[in-house]
Backbone atoms as SQL, in Angstrom:
CREATE TABLE atoms (id INTEGER PRIMARY KEY, chain TEXT, resi INTEGER, resn TEXT, atom TEXT, x REAL, y REAL, z REAL);
INSERT INTO atoms VALUES
  (1, 'A', 1, 'MET', 'N', 90.939, 80.850, 117.023),
  (2, 'A', 1, 'MET', 'CA', 89.722, 80.162, 116.681),
  (3, 'A', 1, 'MET', 'C', 90.008, 79.254, 115.492),
  (4, 'A', 2, 'SER', 'N', 89.601, 78.018, 115.593),
  (5, 'A', 2, 'SER', 'CA', 89.784, 77.100, 114.470),
  (6, 'A', 2, 'SER', 'C', 88.578, 76.165, 114.388),
  (7, 'A', 3, 'PHE', 'N', 88.297, 75.724, 113.180),
  (8, 'A', 3, 'PHE', 'CA', 87.176, 74.836, 112.916),
  (9, 'A', 3, 'PHE', 'C', 87.632, 73.751, 111.965),
  (10, 'A', 4, 'ALA', 'N', 87.136, 72.541, 112.170),
  (11, 'A', 4, 'ALA', 'CA', 87.360, 71.470, 111.197),
  (12, 'A', 4, 'ALA', 'C', 86.277, 71.617, 110.134),
  (13, 'A', 5, 'LEU', 'N', 86.681, 71.724, 108.880),
  (14, 'A', 5, 'LEU', 'CA', 85.739, 71.901, 107.771),
  (15, 'A', 5, 'LEU', 'C', 85.852, 70.714, 106.829),
  (16, 'A', 6, 'ARG', 'N', 84.799, 70.464, 106.080),
  (17, 'A', 6, 'ARG', 'CA', 84.806, 69.355, 105.139),
  (18, 'A', 6, 'ARG', 'C', 84.436, 69.883, 103.752),
  (19, 'A', 7, 'ILE', 'N', 85.116, 69.388, 102.752),
  (20, 'A', 7, 'ILE', 'CA', 84.818, 69.735, 101.362),
  (21, 'A', 7, 'ILE', 'C', 83.771, 68.752, 100.860),
  (22, 'A', 8, 'ASP', 'N', 82.652, 69.274, 100.321),
  (23, 'A', 8, 'ASP', 'CA', 81.611, 68.361, 99.843),
  (24, 'A', 8, 'ASP', 'C', 81.937, 67.848, 98.442),
  (25, 'A', 9, 'ASP', 'N', 81.056, 67.009, 97.902),
  (26, 'A', 9, 'ASP', 'CA', 81.319, 66.364, 96.609),
  (27, 'A', 9, 'ASP', 'C', 81.354, 67.347, 95.439),
  (28, 'A', 10, 'ARG', 'N', 80.919, 68.579, 95.651),
  (29, 'A', 10, 'ARG', 'CA', 80.978, 69.600, 94.602),
  (30, 'A', 10, 'ARG', 'C', 82.130, 70.581, 94.832),
  (31, 'A', 11, 'GLY', 'N', 82.979, 70.299, 95.838),
  (32, 'A', 11, 'GLY', 'CA', 84.134, 71.146, 96.101),
  (33, 'A', 11, 'GLY', 'C', 83.838, 72.341, 96.987),
  (34, 'A', 12, 'ARG', 'N', 82.673, 72.389, 97.586),
  (35, 'A', 12, 'ARG', 'CA', 82.278, 73.527, 98.414),
  (36, 'A', 12, 'ARG', 'C', 82.668, 73.305, 99.873),
  (37, 'A', 13, 'ILE', 'N', 82.933, 74.426, 100.544),
  (38, 'A', 13, 'ILE', 'CA', 83.210, 74.416, 101.975),
  (39, 'A', 13, 'ILE', 'C', 82.264, 75.412, 102.620),
  (40, 'A', 14, 'ALA', 'N', 81.527, 74.981, 103.625),
  (41, 'A', 14, 'ALA', 'CA', 80.634, 75.887, 104.360),
  (42, 'A', 14, 'ALA', 'C', 81.413, 76.492, 105.519),
  (43, 'A', 15, 'LEU', 'N', 81.361, 77.817, 105.643),
  (44, 'A', 15, 'LEU', 'CA', 82.023, 78.505, 106.746),
  (45, 'A', 15, 'LEU', 'C', 81.012, 78.695, 107.879),
  (46, 'A', 16, 'PRO', 'N', 81.287, 78.151, 109.068),
  (47, 'A', 16, 'PRO', 'CA', 80.353, 78.299, 110.192),
  (48, 'A', 16, 'PRO', 'C', 80.098, 79.771, 110.513),
  (49, 'A', 17, 'ALA', 'N', 78.911, 80.057, 111.037),
  (50, 'A', 17, 'ALA', 'CA', 78.520, 81.432, 111.344),
  (51, 'A', 17, 'ALA', 'C', 79.509, 82.111, 112.283),
  (52, 'A', 18, 'ALA', 'N', 80.002, 81.393, 113.292),
  (53, 'A', 18, 'ALA', 'CA', 80.960, 81.994, 114.242),
  (54, 'A', 18, 'ALA', 'C', 82.238, 82.427, 113.534),
  (55, 'A', 19, 'LEU', 'N', 82.682, 81.645, 112.568),
  (56, 'A', 19, 'LEU', 'CA', 83.885, 81.988, 111.802),
  (57, 'A', 19, 'LEU', 'C', 83.628, 83.211, 110.918),
  (58, 'A', 20, 'ARG', 'N', 82.449, 83.250, 110.283),
  (59, 'A', 20, 'ARG', 'CA', 82.106, 84.406, 109.446),
  (60, 'A', 20, 'ARG', 'C', 82.015, 85.671, 110.280),
  (61, 'A', 21, 'ARG', 'N', 81.376, 85.575, 111.441),
  (62, 'A', 21, 'ARG', 'CA', 81.269, 86.754, 112.316),
  (63, 'A', 21, 'ARG', 'C', 82.651, 87.233, 112.762),
  (64, 'A', 22, 'ALA', 'N', 83.501, 86.303, 113.179),
  (65, 'A', 22, 'ALA', 'CA', 84.829, 86.671, 113.677),
  (66, 'A', 22, 'ALA', 'C', 85.687, 87.319, 112.593),
  (67, 'A', 23, 'SER', 'N', 85.456, 86.933, 111.347),
  (68, 'A', 23, 'SER', 'CA', 86.259, 87.479, 110.247),
  (69, 'A', 23, 'SER', 'C', 85.583, 88.641, 109.535),
  (70, 'A', 24, 'GLY', 'N', 84.356, 88.974, 109.949),
  (71, 'A', 24, 'GLY', 'CA', 83.648, 90.093, 109.337),
  (72, 'A', 24, 'GLY', 'C', 83.040, 89.769, 107.988),
  (73, 'A', 25, 'LEU', 'N', 82.870, 88.493, 107.681),
  (74, 'A', 25, 'LEU', 'CA', 82.269, 88.096, 106.407),
  (75, 'A', 25, 'LEU', 'C', 80.755, 87.984, 106.573),
  (76, 'A', 26, 'SER', 'N', 80.036, 88.321, 105.504),
  (77, 'A', 26, 'SER', 'CA', 78.582, 88.206, 105.559),
  (78, 'A', 26, 'SER', 'C', 78.072, 87.495, 104.308),
  (79, 'A', 27, 'GLU', 'N', 76.853, 86.995, 104.392),
  (80, 'A', 27, 'GLU', 'CA', 76.249, 86.255, 103.287),
  (81, 'A', 27, 'GLU', 'C', 76.227, 87.096, 102.018),
  (82, 'A', 28, 'GLY', 'N', 76.610, 86.491, 100.910),
  (83, 'A', 28, 'GLY', 'CA', 76.587, 87.162, 99.621),
  (84, 'A', 28, 'GLY', 'C', 77.797, 88.035, 99.332),
  (85, 'A', 29, 'GLN', 'N', 78.691, 88.173, 100.304),
  (86, 'A', 29, 'GLN', 'CA', 79.867, 89.034, 100.122),
  (87, 'A', 29, 'GLN', 'C', 80.874, 88.352, 99.194),
  (88, 'A', 30, 'GLU', 'N', 81.469, 89.135, 98.311),
  (89, 'A', 30, 'GLU', 'CA', 82.482, 88.602, 97.398),
  (90, 'A', 30, 'GLU', 'C', 83.780, 88.376, 98.164),
  (91, 'A', 31, 'VAL', 'N', 84.325, 87.166, 98.037),
  (92, 'A', 31, 'VAL', 'CA', 85.594, 86.846, 98.677),
  (93, 'A', 31, 'VAL', 'C', 86.572, 86.329, 97.634),
  (94, 'A', 32, 'VAL', 'N', 87.849, 86.373, 97.993),
  (95, 'A', 32, 'VAL', 'CA', 88.921, 85.887, 97.131),
  (96, 'A', 32, 'VAL', 'C', 89.695, 84.853, 97.927),
  (97, 'A', 33, 'ALA', 'N', 89.963, 83.705, 97.333),
  (98, 'A', 33, 'ALA', 'CA', 90.767, 82.672, 97.972),
  (99, 'A', 33, 'ALA', 'C', 92.120, 82.639, 97.283),
  (100, 'A', 34, 'VAL', 'N', 93.184, 82.684, 98.080),
  (101, 'A', 34, 'VAL', 'CA', 94.548, 82.708, 97.560),
  (102, 'A', 34, 'VAL', 'C', 95.344, 81.631, 98.286),
  (103, 'A', 35, 'VAL', 'N', 96.197, 80.939, 97.560),
  (104, 'A', 35, 'VAL', 'CA', 97.111, 79.992, 98.186),
  (105, 'A', 35, 'VAL', 'C', 98.417, 80.735, 98.447),
  (106, 'A', 36, 'ASP', 'N', 98.839, 80.780, 99.712),
  (107, 'A', 36, 'ASP', 'CA', 100.058, 81.521, 100.046),
  (108, 'A', 36, 'ASP', 'C', 101.302, 80.676, 99.801),
  (109, 'A', 37, 'ALA', 'N', 102.459, 81.240, 100.106),
  (110, 'A', 37, 'ALA', 'CA', 103.742, 80.593, 99.823),
  (111, 'A', 37, 'ALA', 'C', 103.900, 79.263, 100.561),
  (112, 'A', 38, 'GLU', 'N', 103.201, 79.091, 101.680),
  (113, 'A', 38, 'GLU', 'CA', 103.293, 77.846, 102.441),
  (114, 'A', 38, 'GLU', 'C', 102.182, 76.862, 102.117),
  (115, 'A', 39, 'GLY', 'N', 101.381, 77.152, 101.082),
  (116, 'A', 39, 'GLY', 'CA', 100.327, 76.248, 100.666),
  (117, 'A', 39, 'GLY', 'C', 99.024, 76.400, 101.427),
  (118, 'A', 40, 'ARG', 'N', 98.918, 77.426, 102.263),
  (119, 'A', 40, 'ARG', 'CA', 97.682, 77.665, 103.006),
  (120, 'A', 40, 'ARG', 'C', 96.689, 78.417, 102.127),
  (121, 'A', 41, 'ILE', 'N', 95.416, 78.126, 102.310),
  (122, 'A', 41, 'ILE', 'CA', 94.371, 78.860, 101.609),
  (123, 'A', 41, 'ILE', 'C', 93.963, 80.022, 102.498),
  (124, 'A', 42, 'VAL', 'N', 94.063, 81.233, 101.952),
  (125, 'A', 42, 'VAL', 'CA', 93.697, 82.439, 102.682),
  (126, 'A', 42, 'VAL', 'C', 92.462, 83.021, 102.005),
  (127, 'A', 43, 'ILE', 'N', 91.399, 83.208, 102.771),
  (128, 'A', 43, 'ILE', 'CA', 90.161, 83.778, 102.241),
  (129, 'A', 43, 'ILE', 'C', 90.038, 85.201, 102.761),
  (130, 'A', 44, 'SER', 'N', 89.836, 86.124, 101.847),
  (131, 'A', 44, 'SER', 'CA', 89.731, 87.533, 102.203),
  (132, 'A', 44, 'SER', 'C', 88.655, 88.174, 101.346),
  (133, 'A', 45, 'THR', 'N', 88.166, 89.327, 101.787),
  (134, 'A', 45, 'THR', 'CA', 87.228, 90.044, 100.931),
  (135, 'A', 45, 'THR', 'C', 88.012, 90.685, 99.790),
  (136, 'A', 46, 'ALA', 'N', 87.341, 90.942, 98.697),
  (137, 'A', 46, 'ALA', 'CA', 87.987, 91.599, 97.559),
  (138, 'A', 46, 'ALA', 'C', 88.503, 92.978, 97.976),
  (139, 'A', 47, 'ASP', 'N', 87.736, 93.696, 98.809),
  (140, 'A', 47, 'ASP', 'CA', 88.165, 95.022, 99.261),
  (141, 'A', 47, 'ASP', 'C', 89.433, 94.949, 100.103),
  (142, 'A', 48, 'ARG', 'N', 89.497, 93.977, 101.024),
  (143, 'A', 48, 'ARG', 'CA', 90.710, 93.825, 101.847),
  (144, 'A', 48, 'ARG', 'C', 91.913, 93.484, 100.989),
  (145, 'A', 49, 'LEU', 'N', 91.704, 92.618, 99.999),
  (146, 'A', 49, 'LEU', 'CA', 92.811, 92.256, 99.114),
  (147, 'A', 49, 'LEU', 'C', 93.299, 93.467, 98.330),
  (148, 'A', 50, 'MET', 'N', 92.366, 94.295, 97.843),
  (149, 'A', 50, 'MET', 'CA', 92.773, 95.506, 97.125),
  (150, 'A', 50, 'MET', 'C', 93.539, 96.447, 98.042),
  (151, 'A', 51, 'ASP', 'N', 93.126, 96.558, 99.306),
  (152, 'A', 51, 'ASP', 'CA', 93.867, 97.390, 100.267),
  (153, 'A', 51, 'ASP', 'C', 95.288, 96.861, 100.448),
  (154, 'A', 52, 'GLN', 'N', 95.431, 95.542, 100.576),
  (155, 'A', 52, 'GLN', 'CA', 96.758, 94.945, 100.720),
  (156, 'A', 52, 'GLN', 'C', 97.600, 95.201, 99.478),
  (157, 'A', 53, 'LEU', 'N', 96.983, 95.092, 98.301),
  (158, 'A', 53, 'LEU', 'CA', 97.720, 95.342, 97.056),
  (159, 'A', 53, 'LEU', 'C', 98.171, 96.798, 96.973),
  (160, 'A', 54, 'ARG', 'N', 97.281, 97.724, 97.331),
  (161, 'A', 54, 'ARG', 'CA', 97.653, 99.148, 97.316),
  (162, 'A', 54, 'ARG', 'C', 98.830, 99.408, 98.245),
  (163, 'A', 55, 'GLU', 'N', 98.769, 98.856, 99.460),
  (164, 'A', 55, 'GLU', 'CA', 99.849, 99.054, 100.435),
  (165, 'A', 55, 'GLU', 'C', 101.158, 98.449, 99.932),
  (166, 'A', 56, 'ALA', 'N', 101.089, 97.251, 99.373),
  (167, 'A', 56, 'ALA', 'CA', 102.299, 96.608, 98.862),
  (168, 'A', 56, 'ALA', 'C', 102.871, 97.385, 97.679),
  (169, 'A', 57, 'CYS', 'N', 102.006, 97.854, 96.790),
  (170, 'A', 57, 'CYS', 'CA', 102.469, 98.647, 95.642),
  (171, 'A', 57, 'CYS', 'C', 103.137, 99.930, 96.117),
  (172, 'A', 58, 'ALA', 'N', 102.564, 100.567, 97.134),
  (173, 'A', 58, 'ALA', 'CA', 103.150, 101.799, 97.664),
  (174, 'A', 58, 'ALA', 'C', 104.525, 101.517, 98.261),
  (175, 'A', 59, 'ARG', 'N', 104.644, 100.423, 99.026),
  (176, 'A', 59, 'ARG', 'CA', 105.946, 100.065, 99.608),
  (177, 'A', 59, 'ARG', 'C', 106.983, 99.799, 98.532),
  (178, 'A', 60, 'MET', 'N', 106.519, 99.270, 97.394),
  (179, 'A', 60, 'MET', 'CA', 107.433, 98.919, 96.309),
  (180, 'A', 60, 'MET', 'C', 107.631, 100.068, 95.326),
  (181, 'A', 61, 'GLY', 'N', 106.978, 101.208, 95.571),
  (182, 'A', 61, 'GLY', 'CA', 107.103, 102.335, 94.657),
  (183, 'A', 61, 'GLY', 'C', 106.343, 102.133, 93.355),
  (184, 'A', 62, 'GLN', 'N', 105.303, 101.323, 93.367),
  (185, 'A', 62, 'GLN', 'CA', 104.513, 101.019, 92.167),
  (186, 'A', 62, 'GLN', 'C', 103.069, 101.465, 92.375),
  (187, 'A', 63, 'ARG', 'N', 102.871, 102.719, 92.672),
  (188, 'A', 63, 'ARG', 'CA', 101.540, 103.228, 93.010),
  (189, 'A', 63, 'ARG', 'C', 100.515, 103.033, 91.894),
  (190, 'A', 64, 'ASP', 'N', 100.944, 103.073, 90.647),
  (191, 'A', 64, 'ASP', 'CA', 99.993, 102.938, 89.543),
  (192, 'A', 64, 'ASP', 'C', 99.448, 101.529, 89.413),
  (193, 'A', 65, 'ALA', 'N', 100.161, 100.539, 89.926),
  (194, 'A', 65, 'ALA', 'CA', 99.742, 99.144, 89.753),
  (195, 'A', 65, 'ALA', 'C', 98.386, 98.882, 90.394),
  (196, 'A', 66, 'ALA', 'N', 98.144, 99.417, 91.591),
  (197, 'A', 66, 'ALA', 'CA', 96.850, 99.193, 92.248),
  (198, 'A', 66, 'ALA', 'C', 95.720, 99.844, 91.459),
  (199, 'A', 67, 'SER', 'N', 95.961, 101.019, 90.915),
  (200, 'A', 67, 'SER', 'CA', 94.941, 101.676, 90.085),
  (201, 'A', 67, 'SER', 'C', 94.651, 100.846, 88.848),
  (202, 'A', 68, 'ASP', 'N', 95.700, 100.283, 88.247),
  (203, 'A', 68, 'ASP', 'CA', 95.509, 99.413, 87.084),
  (204, 'A', 68, 'ASP', 'C', 94.654, 98.206, 87.452),
  (205, 'A', 69, 'LEU', 'N', 94.951, 97.598, 88.605),
  (206, 'A', 69, 'LEU', 'CA', 94.190, 96.430, 89.034),
  (207, 'A', 69, 'LEU', 'C', 92.726, 96.773, 89.253),
  (208, 'A', 70, 'GLU', 'N', 92.456, 97.918, 89.874),
  (209, 'A', 70, 'GLU', 'CA', 91.074, 98.327, 90.089),
  (210, 'A', 70, 'GLU', 'C', 90.360, 98.558, 88.762),
  (211, 'A', 71, 'GLY', 'N', 91.063, 99.176, 87.820),
  (212, 'A', 71, 'GLY', 'CA', 90.477, 99.401, 86.508),
  (213, 'A', 71, 'GLY', 'C', 90.177, 98.095, 85.796),
  (214, 'A', 72, 'TRP', 'N', 91.097, 97.152, 85.891),
  (215, 'A', 72, 'TRP', 'CA', 90.883, 95.845, 85.262),
  (216, 'A', 72, 'TRP', 'C', 89.719, 95.117, 85.897),
  (217, 'A', 73, 'ARG', 'N', 89.562, 95.241, 87.220),
  (218, 'A', 73, 'ARG', 'CA', 88.461, 94.583, 87.922),
  (219, 'A', 73, 'ARG', 'C', 87.123, 95.109, 87.417),
  (220, 'A', 74, 'ASP', 'N', 87.044, 96.400, 87.143),
  (221, 'A', 74, 'ASP', 'CA', 85.785, 97.041, 86.778),
  (222, 'A', 74, 'ASP', 'C', 85.514, 97.086, 85.275),
  (223, 'A', 75, 'GLU', 'N', 86.451, 96.620, 84.456),
  (224, 'A', 75, 'GLU', 'CA', 86.259, 96.734, 83.008),
  (225, 'A', 75, 'GLU', 'C', 85.247, 95.712, 82.499),
  (226, 'A', 76, 'SER', 'N', 84.693, 96.009, 81.341),
  (227, 'A', 76, 'SER', 'CA', 83.724, 95.104, 80.727),
  (228, 'A', 76, 'SER', 'C', 84.445, 93.902, 80.131),
  (229, 'A', 77, 'GLU', 'N', 83.680, 92.860, 79.823),
  (230, 'A', 77, 'GLU', 'CA', 84.270, 91.654, 79.217),
  (231, 'A', 77, 'GLU', 'C', 84.911, 91.997, 77.873),
  (232, 'A', 78, 'ALA', 'N', 84.289, 92.862, 77.075),
  (233, 'A', 78, 'ALA', 'CA', 84.856, 93.252, 75.778),
  (234, 'A', 78, 'ALA', 'C', 86.195, 93.972, 75.964),
  (235, 'A', 79, 'ASP', 'N', 86.247, 94.881, 76.949),
  (236, 'A', 79, 'ASP', 'CA', 87.504, 95.587, 77.219),
  (237, 'A', 79, 'ASP', 'C', 88.584, 94.616, 77.683),
  (238, 'A', 80, 'ARG', 'N', 88.188, 93.656, 78.504),
  (239, 'A', 80, 'ARG', 'CA', 89.146, 92.668, 79.013),
  (240, 'A', 80, 'ARG', 'C', 89.729, 91.853, 77.862),
  (241, 'A', 81, 'LEU', 'N', 88.868, 91.413, 76.953),
  (242, 'A', 81, 'LEU', 'CA', 89.347, 90.641, 75.806),
  (243, 'A', 81, 'LEU', 'C', 90.279, 91.477, 74.935),
  (244, 'A', 82, 'HIS', 'N', 89.931, 92.734, 74.717),
  (245, 'A', 82, 'HIS', 'CA', 90.770, 93.620, 73.913),
  (246, 'A', 82, 'HIS', 'C', 92.137, 93.805, 74.573),
  (247, 'A', 83, 'ARG', 'N', 92.147, 94.034, 75.888),
  (248, 'A', 83, 'ARG', 'CA', 93.414, 94.230, 76.596),
  (249, 'A', 83, 'ARG', 'C', 94.291, 92.985, 76.492),
  (250, 'A', 84, 'LEU', 'N', 93.677, 91.809, 76.608),
  (251, 'A', 84, 'LEU', 'CA', 94.458, 90.578, 76.539),
  (252, 'A', 84, 'LEU', 'C', 94.984, 90.323, 75.127),
  (253, 'A', 85, 'GLU', 'N', 94.210, 90.730, 74.116),
  (254, 'A', 85, 'GLU', 'CA', 94.628, 90.526, 72.730),
  (255, 'A', 85, 'GLU', 'C', 95.653, 91.568, 72.274),
  (256, 'A', 86, 'HIS', 'N', 95.667, 92.738, 72.919),
  (257, 'A', 86, 'HIS', 'CA', 96.552, 93.831, 72.518),
  (258, 'A', 86, 'HIS', 'C', 97.323, 94.365, 73.731),
  (259, 'A', 87, 'PRO', 'N', 98.245, 93.564, 74.267),
  (260, 'A', 87, 'PRO', 'CA', 98.977, 94.022, 75.457),
  (261, 'A', 87, 'PRO', 'C', 99.829, 95.251, 75.150),
  (262, 'A', 88, 'ILE', 'N', 99.928, 96.131, 76.152),
  (263, 'A', 88, 'ILE', 'CA', 100.725, 97.344, 75.970),
  (264, 'A', 88, 'ILE', 'C', 101.893, 97.389, 76.941),
  (265, 'A', 89, 'ILE', 'N', 102.151, 96.264, 77.599),
  (266, 'A', 89, 'ILE', 'CA', 103.259, 96.224, 78.537),
  (267, 'A', 89, 'ILE', 'C', 104.227, 95.123, 78.139),
  (268, 'A', 90, 'ASP', 'N', 105.422, 95.231, 78.621),
  (269, 'A', 90, 'ASP', 'CA', 106.436, 94.215, 78.376),
  (270, 'A', 90, 'ASP', 'C', 106.141, 93.016, 79.271),
  (271, 'A', 91, 'PRO', 'N', 105.795, 91.862, 78.712),
  (272, 'A', 91, 'PRO', 'CA', 105.420, 90.721, 79.532),
  (273, 'A', 91, 'PRO', 'C', 106.520, 90.279, 80.500),
  (274, 'A', 92, 'LYS', 'N', 107.770, 90.349, 80.081),
  (275, 'A', 92, 'LYS', 'CA', 108.844, 89.921, 80.975),
  (276, 'A', 92, 'LYS', 'C', 108.951, 90.852, 82.174),
  (277, 'A', 93, 'GLY', 'N', 108.860, 92.157, 81.941),
  (278, 'A', 93, 'GLY', 'CA', 108.907, 93.113, 83.038),
  (279, 'A', 93, 'GLY', 'C', 107.692, 92.983, 83.936),
  (280, 'A', 94, 'ALA', 'N', 106.532, 92.760, 83.315),
  (281, 'A', 94, 'ALA', 'CA', 105.301, 92.617, 84.095),
  (282, 'A', 94, 'ALA', 'C', 105.367, 91.369, 84.957),
  (283, 'A', 95, 'THR', 'N', 105.897, 90.295, 84.404),
  (284, 'A', 95, 'THR', 'CA', 106.023, 89.055, 85.167),
  (285, 'A', 95, 'THR', 'C', 106.941, 89.253, 86.361),
  (286, 'A', 96, 'ARG', 'N', 108.045, 89.934, 86.153),
  (287, 'A', 96, 'ARG', 'CA', 108.995, 90.191, 87.244),
  (288, 'A', 96, 'ARG', 'C', 108.332, 91.042, 88.325),
  (289, 'A', 97, 'ARG', 'N', 107.664, 92.114, 87.927),
  (290, 'A', 97, 'ARG', 'CA', 107.005, 92.992, 88.895),
  (291, 'A', 97, 'ARG', 'C', 105.870, 92.255, 89.613),
  (292, 'A', 98, 'GLY', 'N', 105.150, 91.408, 88.868),
  (293, 'A', 98, 'GLY', 'CA', 104.081, 90.624, 89.486),
  (294, 'A', 98, 'GLY', 'C', 104.625, 89.663, 90.531),
  (295, 'A', 99, 'ARG', 'N', 105.737, 89.026, 90.225),
  (296, 'A', 99, 'ARG', 'CA', 106.352, 88.109, 91.196),
  (297, 'A', 99, 'ARG', 'C', 106.847, 88.878, 92.417),
  (298, 'A', 100, 'GLU', 'N', 107.402, 90.069, 92.196),
  (299, 'A', 100, 'GLU', 'CA', 107.850, 90.889, 93.327),
  (300, 'A', 100, 'GLU', 'C', 106.666, 91.260, 94.221),
  (301, 'A', 101, 'LEU', 'N', 105.540, 91.586, 93.601),
  (302, 'A', 101, 'LEU', 'CA', 104.350, 91.931, 94.369),
  (303, 'A', 101, 'LEU', 'C', 103.843, 90.720, 95.154),
  (304, 'A', 102, 'LEU', 'N', 103.799, 89.549, 94.526),
  (305, 'A', 102, 'LEU', 'CA', 103.373, 88.347, 95.234),
  (306, 'A', 102, 'LEU', 'C', 104.295, 88.040, 96.399),
  (307, 'A', 103, 'THR', 'N', 105.592, 88.242, 96.203),
  (308, 'A', 103, 'THR', 'CA', 106.546, 88.014, 97.281),
  (309, 'A', 103, 'THR', 'C', 106.306, 88.993, 98.420),
  (310, 'A', 104, 'GLU', 'N', 106.074, 90.258, 98.080),
  (311, 'A', 104, 'GLU', 'CA', 105.793, 91.288, 99.087),
  (312, 'A', 104, 'GLU', 'C', 104.554, 90.932, 99.910),
  (313, 'A', 105, 'LEU', 'N', 103.559, 90.326, 99.261),
  (314, 'A', 105, 'LEU', 'CA', 102.327, 89.946, 99.947),
  (315, 'A', 105, 'LEU', 'C', 102.434, 88.596, 100.654),
  (316, 'A', 106, 'GLY', 'N', 103.588, 87.930, 100.487),
  (317, 'A', 106, 'GLY', 'CA', 103.778, 86.612, 101.119),
  (318, 'A', 106, 'GLY', 'C', 103.050, 85.497, 100.413),
  (319, 'A', 107, 'LEU', 'N', 102.760, 85.693, 99.130),
  (320, 'A', 107, 'LEU', 'CA', 102.007, 84.703, 98.367),
  (321, 'A', 107, 'LEU', 'C', 102.885, 83.886, 97.431),
  (322, 'A', 108, 'GLU', 'N', 104.160, 84.186, 97.368),
  (323, 'A', 108, 'GLU', 'CA', 105.062, 83.388, 96.523),
  (324, 'A', 108, 'GLU', 'C', 106.390, 83.269, 97.197);
């Protein structure tokens, strides 16, 4: 199934009802748009993306990473600012592991 879509002057794209039904998307549902390694835009629900991250982390032996991501998603703005101002991880190691995860998901 494919549809020709147009980006409006505000950068929005309307997804036709048939496309939403076929993909299981519903009005008001939170979605995440990701550009994959080939430059394609992939739209998924936040829950599906978290499932993919959990599976990829498990395959890579990084089970705690998905739990960390879920915790970060649910944290308050104050907690988020504190975490960013006071990192407790090695940025170089985190960057390497993050790139490995993106590669595992086919996003880099």
